VOSEKOL-385962 format. One record per residue (C-alpha): residue number from 1; x negated, y, z. Coordinates in nm, 4 decimals. Layout:
VOSEKOL-385962
SESE   n       c1       c2       c3
SESE NUM        X        Y        Z
...
//
This chain:
VOSEKOL-385962
SESE   n       c1       c2       c3
SESE   1  -1.3179  -0.3565   1.7727
SESE   2  -1.0189  -0.1321   1.8084
SESE   3  -0.6990  -0.2314   1.6535
SESE   4  -0.5851  -0.0999   1.2929
SESE   5  -0.2110   0.0748   1.3136
SESE   6  -0.0072   0.0012   1.0083
SESE   7   0.2406   0.2500   1.0083
SESE   8   0.5906   0.2654   0.7427
SESE   9   0.9414   0.0624   0.6678
SESE  10   0.9202  -0.3205   0.7060
SESE  11   1.1156  -0.4305   0.3768
SESE  12   1.3133  -0.7715   0.3185
SESE  13   1.2625  -0.8821  -0.0263
SESE  14   1.5371  -1.1032  -0.2037
SESE  15   1.4069  -1.2393  -0.5284
SESE  16   1.6643  -1.3776  -0.7369
SESE  17   1.6048  -1.5990  -1.0560
SESE  18   1.7078  -1.4596  -1.4096
SESE  19   2.0429  -1.4757  -1.5440
SESE  20   2.2297  -1.4770  -1.3166
SESE  21   2.1088  -1.8836  -1.2158
SESE  22   2.0438  -1.8120  -0.8675
SESE  23   2.4430  -1.7665  -0.7956
SESE  24   2.5007  -2.1144  -0.9290
SESE  25   2.2478  -2.2813  -0.7588
SESE  26   2.3608  -2.0506  -0.4232
SESE  27   1.9980  -2.0077  -0.3583
SESE  28   1.7727  -1.6832  -0.3582
SESE  29   1.4242  -1.6928  -0.1831
SESE  30   1.3764  -1.4215   0.0825
SESE  31   1.0603  -1.2566   0.1720
SESE  32   0.8715  -1.0350   0.4000
SESE  33   0.7259  -0.7379   0.3393
SESE  34   0.6890  -0.3444   0.2505
SESE  35   0.3726  -0.1906   0.1721
SESE  36   0.1864  -0.0865   0.5102
SESE  37   0.3421  -0.4622   0.6298
SESE  38   0.1334  -0.6614   0.3577
SESE  39  -0.1637  -0.4388   0.4590
SESE  40  -0.1514  -0.5720   0.8184
SESE  41  -0.1138  -0.9152   0.7118
SESE  42  -0.4023  -0.9484   0.4695
SESE  43  -0.6499  -0.7574   0.7378
SESE  44  -0.4936  -0.9992   1.0258
SESE  45  -0.5952  -1.2904   0.7513
SESE  46  -0.9792  -1.0884   0.7575
SESE  47  -0.9789  -1.1552   1.1651
SESE  48  -0.9289  -0.7250   1.2094
SESE  49  -0.6942  -0.6863   1.5422
SESE  50  -0.4018  -0.4916   1.3422
SESE  51  -0.0702  -0.3360   1.4941
SESE  52   0.2437  -0.2318   1.3282
SESE  53   0.4720  -0.0030   1.3824
SESE  54   0.8318   0.0293   1.1967
SESE  55   1.2198   0.0525   1.2933
SESE  56   1.4534  -0.1795   1.3231
SESE  57   1.8040  -0.2466   1.3904
SESE  58   1.8511  -0.4252   1.7317
SESE  59   1.9906  -0.7357   1.6855
SESE  60   1.8865  -1.1653   1.5976
SESE  61   1.7711  -1.0664   1.2076
SESE  62   1.5515  -0.8292   1.3082
SESE  63   1.4412  -1.0163   1.5927
SESE  64   1.3389  -1.3058   1.3913
SESE  65   1.1592  -1.0985   1.1182
SESE  66   0.9149  -0.9768   1.4214
SESE  67   0.8738  -1.3095   1.5532
SESE  68   0.7776  -1.4550   1.2346
SESE  69   0.5498  -1.0967   1.1648
SESE  70   0.3568  -1.1814   1.5123
SESE  71   0.3072  -1.5182   1.4071
SESE  72   0.0210  -1.3741   1.1874
SESE  73  -0.1460  -1.2576   1.4379
SESE  74  -0.0145  -0.9174   1.4226
SESE  75   0.0955  -0.6554   1.7323
SESE  76   0.4313  -0.5856   1.7146
SESE  77   0.4426  -0.3940   2.0036
SESE  78   0.4968  -0.0402   1.8575
SESE  79   0.8404  -0.1396   1.6484
SESE  80   1.0976   0.0891   1.7474
SESE  81   1.4775  -0.0484   1.7926
SESE  82   1.6822   0.1970   1.6323
SESE  83   1.9716   0.2315   1.3773
SESE  84   2.2181  -0.0018   1.2036
SESE  85   2.0467  -0.1680   0.9103
SESE  86   1.7237  -0.3346   0.7699
SESE  87   1.5685  -0.2013   0.4392
SESE  88   1.6090  -0.4407   0.1025
SESE  89   1.4853  -0.4922  -0.2362
SESE  90   1.5995  -0.7122  -0.4928
SESE  91   1.2999  -0.7913  -0.7422
SESE  92   1.2593  -1.1200  -0.9085
SESE  93   0.8930  -1.2904  -0.8541
SESE  94   0.6273  -1.2336  -1.1408
SESE  95   0.8269  -0.8732  -1.1960
SESE  96   0.6533  -0.5557  -1.1044
SESE  97   0.7619  -0.3398  -0.8274
SESE  98   0.8338  -0.0610  -1.1104
SESE  99   0.9675  -0.2476  -1.3271
SESE 100   1.4124  -0.1583  -1.3810
SESE 101   1.4914  -0.4953  -1.2189
SESE 102   1.4245  -0.3283  -0.9397
SESE 103   1.6983  -0.2705  -0.6821
SESE 104   1.6495  -0.1009  -0.3731
SESE 105   1.9104  -0.1226  -0.0704
SESE 106   1.7501   0.0973   0.1998
SESE 107   1.9425   0.4143   0.2341
SESE 108   1.9946   0.5198   0.5779
SESE 109   1.7770   0.1940   0.6959
SESE 110   1.6686   0.2410   1.0512
SESE 111   1.2786   0.3980   0.9724
SESE 112   1.4705   0.6207   0.7034
SESE 113   1.6891   0.7274   0.9714
SESE 114   1.4170   0.7493   1.2698
SESE 115   1.3975   1.1062   1.3966
SESE 116   1.0911   1.2459   1.5257
SESE 117   1.0404   1.2714   1.8849
SESE 118   1.0967   0.9408   1.9854
SESE 119   0.7583   0.7756   1.9360
SESE 120   0.5140   0.7765   2.2107
SESE 121   0.2109   0.8190   1.9499
SESE 122   0.0484   0.8610   2.2963
SESE 123   0.0797   0.5029   2.4009
SESE 124   0.0445   0.3442   2.0407
SESE 125  -0.2302   0.5233   1.9585
SESE 126  -0.5109   0.4197   2.2526
SESE 127  -0.6425   0.1116   2.1480
SESE 128  -0.6268   0.2565   1.7766
SESE 129  -0.9294   0.3278   1.5614
SESE 130  -0.7379   0.3038   1.2293
SESE 131  -0.4061   0.5063   1.0795
SESE 132  -0.2669   0.3557   0.7568
SESE 133   0.0698   0.4549   0.5417
SESE 134   0.1340   0.5028   0.1981
SESE 135   0.3523   0.7056   0.0249
SESE 136   0.6691   0.5102   0.0125
SESE 137   0.7185   0.5967   0.4015
SESE 138   0.7758   0.9908   0.3054
SESE 139   0.9732   0.9166   0.0057
SESE 140   1.2271   0.7584   0.1857
SESE 141   1.3772   1.0525   0.3447
SESE 142   1.3422   1.3960   0.4971
SESE 143   1.3026   1.2505   0.8486
SESE 144   1.0674   0.9841   0.7382
SESE 145   0.8631   1.2501   0.5499
SESE 146   0.8592   1.4277   0.8829
SESE 147   0.7964   1.1364   1.0967
SESE 148   0.4751   1.0900   0.8896
SESE 149   0.3646   1.4219   0.9395
SESE 150   0.4601   1.3790   1.3178
SESE 151   0.2237   1.0636   1.3218
SESE 152  -0.0529   1.2204   1.1272
SESE 153  -0.1007   1.5419   1.3920
SESE 154  -0.0951   1.2679   1.6386
SESE 155  -0.3860   1.0546   1.5073
SESE 156  -0.5911   1.3011   1.3331
SESE 157  -0.5716   1.4903   1.6735
SESE 158  -0.7764   1.2013   1.8059
SESE 159  -0.9911   1.2131   1.5537
SESE 160  -0.8666   0.8329   1.3999
SESE 161  -0.9917   0.7792   1.0715
SESE 162  -0.6472   0.7852   0.8150
SESE 163  -0.5968   0.6099   0.5056
SESE 164  -0.2860   0.6090   0.2416
SESE 165  -0.1980   0.4441  -0.0578
SESE 166  -0.0473   0.7035  -0.3149
SESE 167   0.2000   0.4833  -0.4112
SESE 168   0.5019   0.6269  -0.6194
SESE 169   0.8227   0.4361  -0.6750
SESE 170   1.0853   0.6578  -0.9008
SESE 171   1.3613   0.5192  -0.6867
SESE 172   1.2541   0.6844  -0.3826
SESE 173   1.2490   1.0700  -0.3539
SESE 174   1.6071   1.1278  -0.3977
SESE 175   1.6464   1.3867  -0.0944
SESE 176   1.6033   1.6770  -0.2431
SESE 177   1.2111   1.7130  -0.2467
SESE 178   0.9856   1.6607  -0.4484
SESE 179   0.6429   1.4714  -0.4413
SESE 180   0.4504   1.7687  -0.4621
SESE 181   0.6205   1.9444  -0.1762
SESE 182   0.5446   1.6604   0.0499
SESE 183   0.2704   1.4764  -0.0157
SESE 184  -0.0160   1.7235  -0.0548
SESE 185   0.0455   1.8199   0.3022
SESE 186  -0.0206   1.4967   0.4024
SESE 187  -0.3208   1.4162   0.2590
SESE 188  -0.5040   1.7195   0.3724
SESE 189  -0.5231   1.4706   0.7133
SESE 190  -0.7034   1.1590   0.5092
SESE 191  -1.0511   1.0319   0.5228
SESE 192  -0.9187   0.7556   0.2616
SESE 193  -0.7257   0.7738  -0.0594
SESE 194  -0.6272   0.4852  -0.2831
SESE 195  -0.4269   0.5343  -0.5587
SESE 196  -0.4559   0.5415  -0.9387
SESE 197  -0.4506   0.8859  -1.2226
SESE 198  -0.1276   0.8696  -1.2553
SESE 199   0.0327   0.8401  -0.9076
SESE 200  -0.2479   1.1507  -0.7929
SESE 201  -0.0478   1.3447  -1.1060
SESE 202   0.3123   1.2627  -0.9789
SESE 203   0.2420   1.2817  -0.5833
SESE 204  -0.0356   1.5434  -0.6033
SESE 205  -0.0101   1.7369  -0.8676
SESE 206  -0.3514   1.6593  -1.0171
SESE 207  -0.3729   1.7239  -1.3688
SESE 208  -0.3972   1.3987  -1.6018
SESE 209  -0.5489   1.4266  -1.9132
SESE 210  -0.2917   1.3174  -2.2183
SESE 211  -0.5612   1.2596  -2.4287
SESE 212  -0.6132   0.9261  -2.2848
SESE 213  -0.3669   0.7503  -2.4483
SESE 214  -0.5422   0.8242  -2.7499
SESE 215  -0.8508   0.6980  -2.6581
SESE 216  -0.8187   0.4655  -2.4159
SESE 217  -1.1565   0.3487  -2.3308
SESE 218  -1.3051   0.2089  -2.0493
SESE 219  -1.5765   0.4764  -2.0274
SESE 220  -1.2732   0.7689  -2.0665
SESE 221  -1.0861   0.6067  -1.7633
SESE 222  -1.3941   0.5752  -1.5267
SESE 223  -1.4761   0.9744  -1.6255
SESE 224  -1.0934   1.0814  -1.5399
SESE 225  -1.1337   0.8709  -1.2416
SESE 226  -1.4165   1.0683  -1.1242
SESE 227  -1.2181   1.3933  -1.2189
SESE 228  -0.9222   1.3003  -1.0416
SESE 229  -1.1067   1.2112  -0.7387
SESE 230  -1.3228   1.5365  -0.7409
SESE 231  -1.0329   1.7379  -0.7357
SESE 232  -0.8981   1.5360  -0.3991
SESE 233  -1.2159   1.5522  -0.2587
SESE 234  -1.2057   1.9573  -0.3366
SESE 235  -0.8881   1.9989  -0.2137
SESE 236  -0.9107   1.7831   0.1414
SESE 237  -1.2434   1.8724   0.2964
SESE 238  -1.1404   1.5409   0.5810
SESE 239  -1.1471   1.2868   0.2306
SESE 240  -1.4263   1.0615   0.1935
SESE 241  -1.3399   0.7951   0.0004
SESE 242  -1.0825   0.8044  -0.3102
SESE 243  -1.0332   0.4826  -0.5207
SESE 244  -0.8845   0.4461  -0.8364
SESE 245  -0.7331   0.1019  -0.9799
SESE 246  -0.6448  -0.0308  -1.3186
SESE 247  -0.4310  -0.2776  -1.3596
SESE 248  -0.3864  -0.3452  -1.8070
SESE 249  -0.1645  -0.5695  -1.9041
SESE 250  -0.2029  -0.7257  -2.2510
SESE 251   0.0742  -0.9553  -2.2840
SESE 252   0.3772  -1.0596  -1.9931
SESE 253   0.0937  -1.2696  -1.8298
SESE 254  -0.2617  -1.1622  -1.9020
SESE 255  -0.4214  -0.9030  -1.7130
SESE 256  -0.7487  -0.6707  -1.7163
SESE 257  -0.8137  -0.5484  -1.3283
SESE 258  -1.0658  -0.2823  -1.2047
SESE 259  -1.1578  -0.0443  -0.9804
SESE 260  -1.3475   0.3075  -0.8913
SESE 261  -1.4646   0.4394  -0.5707
SESE 262  -1.5508   0.7564  -0.5464
SESE 263  -1.7480   0.9855  -0.2762
SESE 264  -1.9264   1.2729  -0.2628
SESE 265  -2.2649   1.0432  -0.3602
SESE 266  -2.0550   0.9726  -0.7081
SESE 267  -1.8605   0.6774  -0.8720
SESE 268  -1.8735   0.2836  -0.7867
SESE 269  -1.7030   0.0785  -0.9840
SESE 270  -1.5753  -0.2879  -0.9590
SESE 271  -1.6442  -0.5545  -1.1787
SESE 272  -1.3487  -0.6624  -1.4348
SESE 273  -1.1105  -0.9447  -1.3229
SESE 274  -0.9266  -1.0742  -1.5669
SESE 275  -0.6735  -1.3663  -1.5809
SESE 276  -0.4121  -1.5502  -1.8239
SESE 277  -0.1808  -1.6024  -1.5884
SESE 278   0.0173  -1.4033  -1.3205
SESE 279   0.2261  -1.5612  -1.0244
SESE 280   0.3399  -1.2363  -0.8475
SESE 281   0.2724  -0.8895  -0.8969
SESE 282   0.3920  -0.7688  -0.5503
SESE 283   0.1664  -0.6996  -0.2620
SESE 284  -0.1590  -0.7037  -0.5292
SESE 285  -0.2001  -0.3010  -0.4540
SESE 286  -0.1188  -0.3490  -0.0752
SESE 287  -0.4816  -0.5908  -0.0925
SESE 288  -0.6748  -0.3827  -0.2572
SESE 289  -0.6246  -0.1138   0.0199
SESE 290  -0.6694  -0.3566   0.3127
SESE 291  -0.9848  -0.4582   0.1022
SESE 292  -1.0925  -0.0592   0.0895
SESE 293  -0.9937  -0.0583   0.4863
SESE 294  -1.1716  -0.3651   0.5617
SESE 295  -1.5299  -0.2498   0.3608
SESE 296  -1.5494   0.1006   0.4970
SESE 297  -1.4454  -0.0110   0.8921
SESE 298  -1.7376  -0.2676   0.8515
SESE 299  -1.9490   0.0050   0.7112
SESE 300  -2.0547  -0.1756   0.3814
SESE 301  -2.2304  -0.0193   0.1258
SESE 302  -1.9747   0.1583  -0.1707
SESE 303  -2.0479  -0.1443  -0.3924
SESE 304  -1.9767  -0.4112  -0.1629
SESE 305  -1.6264  -0.2080  -0.0493
SESE 306  -1.5062  -0.1761  -0.4094
SESE 307  -1.5851  -0.4971  -0.5210
SESE 308  -1.4184  -0.7226  -0.2335
SESE 309  -1.1187  -0.4574  -0.2413
SESE 310  -1.0058  -0.5125  -0.6122
SESE 311  -1.1322  -0.8981  -0.5918
SESE 312  -0.8336  -0.9056  -0.2818
SESE 313  -0.5977  -0.7333  -0.5003
SESE 314  -0.6939  -0.9533  -0.8000
SESE 315  -0.6686  -1.2501  -0.6375
SESE 316  -0.3089  -1.1869  -0.5125
SESE 317  -0.1785  -1.2086  -0.8428
SESE 318  -0.1813  -1.5336  -0.8207
SESE 319   0.0212  -1.5569  -0.4576
SESE 320   0.3492  -1.6261  -0.4586
SESE 321   0.5305  -1.3461  -0.2407
SESE 322   0.4291  -1.0073  -0.0755
SESE 323   0.1449  -1.1318   0.1112
SESE 324  -0.1904  -1.2892   0.1189
SESE 325  -0.3520  -1.5787   0.2303
SESE 326  -0.6587  -1.5416   0.0740
SESE 327  -0.9505  -1.5874   0.2837
SESE 328  -1.2536  -1.3573   0.3038
SESE 329  -1.4520  -1.6612   0.1066
SESE 330  -1.1749  -1.7125  -0.1486
SESE 331  -1.2357  -1.3565  -0.2330
SESE 332  -1.6224  -1.3489  -0.2469
SESE 333  -1.5852  -1.6449  -0.4770
SESE 334  -1.3583  -1.4256  -0.6982
SESE 335  -1.6558  -1.1648  -0.6892
SESE 336  -1.9737  -1.4088  -0.7941
SESE 337  -1.7074  -1.5629  -1.0776
SESE 338  -1.6106  -1.2429  -1.2364
SESE 339  -1.9602  -1.0242  -1.1612
//
């Protein structure tokens, strides 16, 4: 099997304890992540050959991080040494990435400042059978958006399937371009689009029915997922799969989670997963994306694809840190338990 190439910014996540307790204890956990690296880690855990492309500064800390990543059986040979700083963010364990408590410190990072024309796509893509990126990458800077387009053109010219996660981070997109000025042009290259009703509206301008708030039922969400997917499929002839995720919180700890997969043949819905306890929300969507790639690459049926992806995402909610270590067997057990 050829490799999946995941392309995006590597991040260090600092996880301070609440109320400034980390200051008195002189401790703060650190996790290695980033949306695309989280996808690569999950796929590698499930036995899929993976390589990872990003940019990091050429110093001892960055090389320690790459050594750590390589121990997860992820090929880091495409990594570019460039720029002066790593991307950082601060978020307490258990908090949501969309939380106001999130603090990004990634302006002018190595990835955000990497120019086009530097990466040797001919060399990197020669053993690649899938290309993945997320909407976080073009949200960093104008140069990062241009770099994403360069990468997509290179992958598309080689008929490599492309997937995108419509991650929306309101703390990004601060460089003078709105998401809808950038993302539709990038999504036109994609065979697989994953997101949710709200991110599709914000990033792609897909209409969002505001009456959902008045009638938020399972059936109305499924119907809206079909409408959103139909619009994406219609606007992007290359696209074959559109997945939407739904994660609803009954309180701070309880969650109901399910997902849909739409193709030209119709809609398939995952089991509904529920839990009364969450350990860490970060990386759940990345696990879903990895599960989607895994199922499609292995030519599974739509019901198996969406069930595996949703179960992988749900399982990540019970793991600390940005990445998963759940095995295929553990994910299949979750499917049987909640089916």
